[in-house]
N, C-alpha and C positions, 0 to 999 in steps of 0.2 A: 959554306952552307950552314954548318951547325953555328957558326959565330952568328949568322945574320938570326937565325931561329932564337938563339939565348938572345941575343940583344932585342930582338921584337919582343920577347917574352917579358925582359927585364922592362923593356920603355912601356909594355901593356898596363903591366904592373904598376910603373910609376906614373904613367899619364891617369890613371884611375884615381891614384890616390893626392897629384899634385897639378891635373890640367888647372891653367888659368882661366879658359872660357873656349869660347868657339866664334871665328871669324867665317863669314859669307862671302864667297865669291862666284860671279856669274859670268859667263862668257854664252857666244854667240859665233856659228861656224855653218856657212851654207854647204848642203848636201852636196854640191860639185865640186867641193875644195878638193886639191890633188892630194896625193899621199904624201907627206912629210909635212903638211901645213902647221905650222905653229897657231896654235889656237890661243896660247896665254901664258902667263907666266903667275906663280904665286906670292911673288914679290919683286917690286921693280928693281931694286937693287940692293946692295948687301949682302950678308954672306948667306950663301945658297946650299942647300943640301940639309942631310937630316930631315927627311919627308917618308914617315910610313904612313904606306894605303891600308885601309882597315877594311876594304872588300874582299870577297874569296876568289879563287884564281878562275873562276866561271865566270864572273863579271863581265859584261858587255862591254864596260867602261876599258878593262885589261887588254880586251882583243881588239881595242879600235884605237888604244892610245898607248904610247911608250913609257912603260912604268917606270923603267930604271933611269929615263933622263928627267922624268916626273921627280923620282925619288932623292937622287942625286943633286937635279939643278933644278926644280921646282918649273920645269918648263913642260907645257901641255901640248904634245907634238901627235898627230894623226900618223896611224900607219896602216890602216885599211879605210877603204873607200866609204863615206857616208852615205847613208840613204834615209831619208826623211820618212819615207814611207814604212822603213823598218824599225829605225830608232829616231824618233824626234826628240829625245832627249837624253842626257846622260847626267847622273850624280853619283858622287864620290867623297869619301870623308878621308882627309889625311892628316897626320900628328905631327906636327910641328916640333921635333924633338928639342930644337935651341929654343924657340920661344913659348916651350911649354904649354901649347894650346892646341884648338882642333880648327883645319879648316875645311867648311861644307863647301865643296865645288859642285857647282851644275852648269850643265852645257846644254843650250838650246840648239836642235840642228834645223837651219833655215830652209822651209821648203823652196824648191824652185819648179817651175811647170815643165816638168821630163814626161810625162803621163797625158796622152791624149785621150777623149771620152772614146769608149768601144761599144757599139751593139753585140748582141748574143748572137744574131744572124745576119746576114746580108739583106734579106728580104722577108716580108709579112705579108700574109693575106687575110683580107677583112670581109666579109659578107655583111652588106648593109640593106635593109628593106628598103623600096622605095618609099614606104609609107612612115618610116621615119620624120619625127618631127623636126621643124629647124630648133637648134640648139641642144638635139640629142647628143650625146658624146660615149666616144669609144675609149677606153684606155688603150694604149701603144706601150706601154711598159715603159723599161728607162735603158739610157746608156750606163756607163759603169766609168770612172776616171779614179786612177788611186792618188791622185794627189790630194793636198789639204782644201778645205773648204773653197778659198779664195780662187783655187785655179782647178776646181771640181767642177762638175756638168752644171751651167748656169742656165740651159733652157735648150726648145727645140723650134724648129719653122721649116717649112714648104720652102723648097728652093726651085721646084717644077713641079708641072702636071696638074697644076691646080687652076684649070679653066675656070673662067668667068667665078673664082673665088668662091667656087661651090663649100670647098672645105676651109677649117682653120685650126690652129693648134692652140692649144690653151695649156699653159705650165702650170702645174701641180706639184707643192712643195709638200712632203710627207716624210715627217721622221728625218728631216736634214738631207733628202733625196728628191731630186725633180722629174715627177715624171709628165709623159705627154700625156694627153688626152686629145683626140680627132673630135673636132666638133662639127657638125652638118650646121652650114651657114643659109642655106636655101632648100628649098623642096626638091625632092629627087623625083626622075621619073624613069622609069628604067627603061619604057619606051623608046625615050628619046635618047639617052645616054645611058649604057647598061656596066660599062667599066671606066675605071681611073686607074693611072697608074701615077702616083705621088713619090715624090724624093724625100726623106725627112731628115734635117740635118741636126745635129748634136753638136753644141760648141761649147768650151770652158771658158774661166776668166781671165783668160792671159790677152795682152794687145799686141798683136793681134792673136785674136784666140784660134786653139786648136780644135778640130772638127772632126766627125766622122758622120757617115749616111747610112741609110737603108732604105731600100724600096720598098714601098707599099703598095700592093695591089688589091684594089678595092673594086668587088663585084656587087653590083646592086640586084639584088634579087626582086622578084615579082612578088605579088601581094593581091589579095583578094580585097580589092578595093570598090566593089561593090555592096553597098549595106541592104540586108532583106527590110523591107518596108511594109508595114501594117498600113491599111486604109485611113486609118483614124488615129490622132495621138493619143486619145481619151476616151473610154466607154464606160457607160453606166449601167448597172443592172440592180434589179432590186431580189432580196432572198428574203423568203419570208423566215422567220425564226424558228419556226416549227417543220422547215424543211429536213429531210431525213438525209443522212451522210450516204455520198453515192449521186445525189442528186446531181445532173446536167445544168449549169447555169448559160454557158456562152461558149460558142468555138470561134476562134480566130486564125487567120491564117495571113502570113506576110509574103511577098514577092522578092525573089532576087534578080537582077538584070544578068547576074554573071552566067557563064556557063558549067555544065560537069559538076564536079563534086562544089565548083564554088556557088552552086545555085540551089544545091540540097538543104532544105532548111528544117532545122529541130526547133521544140520550143522548151522554153523552161521559165521558171518563176524566181527572180532575183530577189532570194532570201535575206540578204543583207539590207536591201531598202525598203525591203514589202513583207507583210505576212511570215513574220519568223517564226509563229506559233503553228504554220502550215494546217489553216483551216481551211486552204484550197489548195488543189493539185491540178496540174496539166498534163495531157495525155501529149508526150514529145513527139509523137509523129503526126497526130491531128491538129494539135491546138485547142483540143476539147477542154475546158477546166470544169472542173466540179467539185462539189463539196466534199471536205475530207473531214471534218469536226462538226459539230452541232455550234452554230451561231446562238447567241444570246442578245436580243435589242436591249435587255437592259443591262447589260455589262459594257456593249460597244456596239455603237448604232453603223457606223463606216467602216469597211475594211479597204484597204489600197494594195493594189497586186500590180507589180510592174512584171508585164510580161515580155519575155525577149525570146529573139527569132535568131539562130544562130547558124551561120551557113558553115558548109563544109569544108572550107577551103584551108590550105596551109596554115595559114594567120586567120580564126575565122574571124569574118565581121559580123557584129551584133547590133540588129537593131530592137527596137523597144516600144511600147506602149504602155498606157496605164488604164488599169481597169476598176473603177471604185462599185464594190460593192455595198449597197444600202440595206441594212436587215430592218425589214418591216415588221412592226410590233403585232402580236397576236395574244391573247387573253391566256397566256400559259402561266400565272402566277397568282396563288392565293394571297388574299388581302392579311394582313398582320394586325394584330390587337394586342396593346400593350397597357396594363390596368398598372396604377399606381395610387394604392391606398391611403386615406389621408390620415390613418392613425395608426403611426408608426408601420406603415406599410403592411399592417395585418387585416385580413378580411372581418372588419367588425363595427359596431354601431352602439352606442348607446339607446337603451329603451327609453330613455327619456330624450330623444332626437325631437327636433321640432319638424314640422312641414316645411319642407323646401331645402332640409341642412344636406350638406356633400356628403358623401360617404367614399368616393373615387374617383379619379380621374383617369379617361380611358382616350387613349388617340388610337386611330386607324390610319394606315396606309397601304398602299398597293406599288408595289415596282415598275408594274406597267405605264404605261404613258397615255396621256390625250384621257378620253372620256374611260378609258378601261381603267385609270388608276382613282374612279370618283369610287367611293364606297360606302352603303348604308349600314348603319348599326341599329340592331333590335334587340330588346331585353325581353326575357322569358321568365318563368318562374317566381318566386318571392311573394306568391298567393296577392299579386299587384300591387304590394305595399312600395315597390320600388318603381322610380321612373328614369329616363334619359333628359339630358337638357344640352342643347349644341347651340352655334350661332356660326359653325362652318364646314359641317360635317365631317371635320376632320377631330376636332377635341370634343369629348362627350363627357358630361358630369352625371354619374348615378345619383341620383337624391332620394331622399325619402318622401313617399306619396300620401301615407296614413299613419295615423298612430301606432307606436308599437308596445308590446305588452309581452316582458320574456317570460312571465309567469304563463302566458298562454301559450307562448312558443318561441322557443330559444334559438333557432337559427332557421335560416330560408335556402333554399339551393337555387342560385341562379344562372342562367346562360344566357351569353351575348354572342350575337349571329352577327358577323360583317361577311356583305353580299357586295361585289362589285359588279359593274354594268356591261361586262363583256357578254357575247354570245357562244357559247352557253356562259352563263354567270361561275363567279368562281366564288367559292363560301369558305369562310374559317370560323370555327364555334371555339369558344373557351368557356368554363364553368367554374364556379367557386362557391362553398359554403360560406353565407355571411354568419358570423356569430351575434347574437343580439346579448350587450351587455348589461349585469343588470343594475339598476339605481334601487336606492332602499325606499319603496315606496309602498311596505308591507308592514305592519308591525305584528309582533308574536301573537299567537292565539291559544288560548287554555282550551282543552276539550270542552271543559263545563265552565258556566258563570258562577257556579255556587257548590261548594261542596261541606259535606257534613262529616265529622268524625267523633269516635268516642273513646274516654281516655279515665282511668283509674287516675283519683289525685295522688296515689302512692307510688307513680312509676318512678323509675329512677331517671337522673337529670341523663340526657342525651338519649331519651327513649325516642322512637324511630315513631314518627305521627303518620306519617304520609308522604309519597315522591310526586309532585306536581311536575308536568310537562309542555311547554307552550311549542308550538310550530311555527315557524316563519319561512315563507313560502320564496323569500328572496334566497340568494345565495353569496357564498362568500362569509366575509364578517357581517354582512348586512343579515346573514341567516345563523350567526351565533347568537346566544341568548343568557344574559344574566339574571337571576333573581335575586331579588331584596321583598323586605315584608315593612308596610306603612304603618309608621309609628301610630299606636294607639293606645288604648287602656287594655293590661295586661299583653300586649304584643312582646314584650321583652320576655314574658313565660316562654318563648318559644324562638328557634333561629333556622333559618334556611341557607341551605349551601347554595353559593351561587351561581355554580355551574352545573350542579345536577338536580338542582330542586328538589333535595330531599329536606323535609321538615323533622326538625326534633324538639326534644325541650330542652330549655336553657336555665330554667330556675324550677322551684319545688312548686307543685300546682295545691290550689288551696279552693275547695269548693265553698266553702264559706265565704271566700271573698267575691269569685266570680265563677259561678258554676256551667256558665255556656259563653266565654270569651270567644269574640269575634278577630278574625285576621284577614287583612287587605294584602294579597302577594301580588307584587309587580314583577311582569317580564319584559326587560328591556334588550333591544339586540345591539348590535356594534356598529350599525351603520353610521352615516355622517350625513346629516344629522341623526341621533336615535331616533327610534319608535318605540314605543312601549303599550301594553295592556295589563289588564289585572284582574283576579278572581278574589271571589271569598271563600273563606273559612269558616264555618262553625263547630268549635272544638267543645263537645258536652263532657263534663268532669263530674263522674260517679264519686260520692261521698265514699271513705271508709273510716274504721275505728282509727283514729290517728293520736288519742290519747293514752299514756300508760297506767297500768294499775296503782293503785294506792291503797294504804291502810287507813285505817280511822285514827291510829296513834302511832307515831313514831317507834314507840317502844310499848313492851307489856311485859308483867311479871306475874306470873301463875304458881302456885305450888299441887305439889300431886303426890300423893302417896306412893311409896315403893312398890306397895302389892297391887296397885292398880290394874284391872284386868286390861288387857290389850282390847283397843279400840275404843277405851272412855272416851270422852269428848273432854280437851283440855280447854280450848279459846274458841270463841265464835267472834269473828271480826266481819265486816259489812264492805266489800270491797266495790267503791265506785268510781265510775267510769265517768270522766269530765265531761258535762252537758251528754250524759246518755243512761238516763235513770232507768231505762226500760232494759237496758242491759245489765243493771247492778247482781248481783250474786253474793249468798253468804258464802263463805268459806270456814269449812271447821277444819281444826286440827285435833287429831284422835293418837292416841298414845301407840306407838307401834310397836315399841320396843320395852325391855326391861330398865334398860340403861337409862336412866332418866335425863341425866346430864347430856348424854349422846344425842336423843329423842329432841331436847330442846334446841340443840346446835343444828339438827337437820331439819327442823320446824324452820328455825328462823332461816336457815338458808333457802329453802325452797319458796317462802313467802317472799323472800328478796328479789327472787327472780320472777316474781308474778305470777307463779303458780297457782 
């Protein structure tokens, strides 16, 4: 034993290192082969022996075939009965130590039909209603067979008890298994025949087939075969859309000619086929149909209700009828008013609009039907300056009827009233404020047409003269004013600020050139096109001494005694103002100090300053 283990380990190591390849051999053997049957040989002739199996000791191959014979001589010999249902094949790998290669051994166990179909019970019980329709099927299950597919259960058939072929068998293959369905071939009537005893046979695929049978006991159960009936198949009912919830609408009854519980009828509404929103309800005992929710003509005019009558049988019979509820219109909706303004969807119009110009488009509607959908639209407010035009009493146009003046009135409150023709009528009202947009139709206006001011001619440049203001009753840019001075004689002596209207001196004034210059000041707005007006300014210029004092000579030389008394006149000079002899005066210089040189310096300095 130790020798074999050492040899096996040595060979295993050797074969992994030097084996030349693998050879595949396939063999077949039937499952009914007797013990000791030779299945095949690993080689037809030549030297045998030297085979080593690679499977472990628990391998099914080792328990069903002679391992020693195979390893010594390469012969496959059974040592145990083979059963296809237990092992359908065997696989083994042998190492040929002589040829230094592997042999892949595969043995298929061929099935024989050694099993019969088997039902799990000898009898089956089945209840079938006499109301079952032709073609109705009932699953009977299946029989089992352990053989392979070709010898397994192939189907089922009725071999006795099927009078007049009332039933049939349908074979159904599901997941490679055949099931039997009993099919009703004819109308059943329990009163004519209340039970059947059928013998069902299962057969396999052999020739002749192996079989098994089961007894099927069928009881035909009585049914409630009379249906409750209404007098009519269709009813119509009018429902005003203002009917209150709970209002009784109609009561319907059905009769059932059965007796006992089978004739007792209850009522229900088929919500699958009708009225899923449950606008209507029915009293299950009396058949009284009443309103469960408010109906609306404008949403839905007709409602269908499938009313069912159900008897109390074990298998209830159901009769039905259709009730059509027609919703009648009432004047329950106010008209609607929709306004689209033609100027950027804003309620405004230019004061320069012409008579007949459109301001807005107005549409009116009423969801009621017929005459109740007709609407009359009127306009009020706006001091009668606006009107309506329409061709179809549906689309209206708001238009200008009289001239507009924003400066007189800048906005108008307008009200539209829509009234339908119901009884009583329904009314809708909408109001808006219409803004009158400005156009530049007014020039700026000064407060006075003439202004007079007085200035001294010796005022400084930039001296304030006056501030004029012109008012423009327009708005926006049309009311913004710019000021300017019209070109004219001595108009350049003055300037005006374009925005504030402040007038100031721009040059020296000279009374001798013009003692009363006249200015024309213009006020212009920023409208398109601009408008303007003007006013006149008379500016009186008062004369002032505007010439510097002068000496008769540019220099003087005088002698004075050093002991001359204080206050003695030294020099008399005539001071003449240019063009103004009336203001000429004599100036006298007197000795005010004993220091003559200093006195002369002081005197010269005084006269030089014009004193």
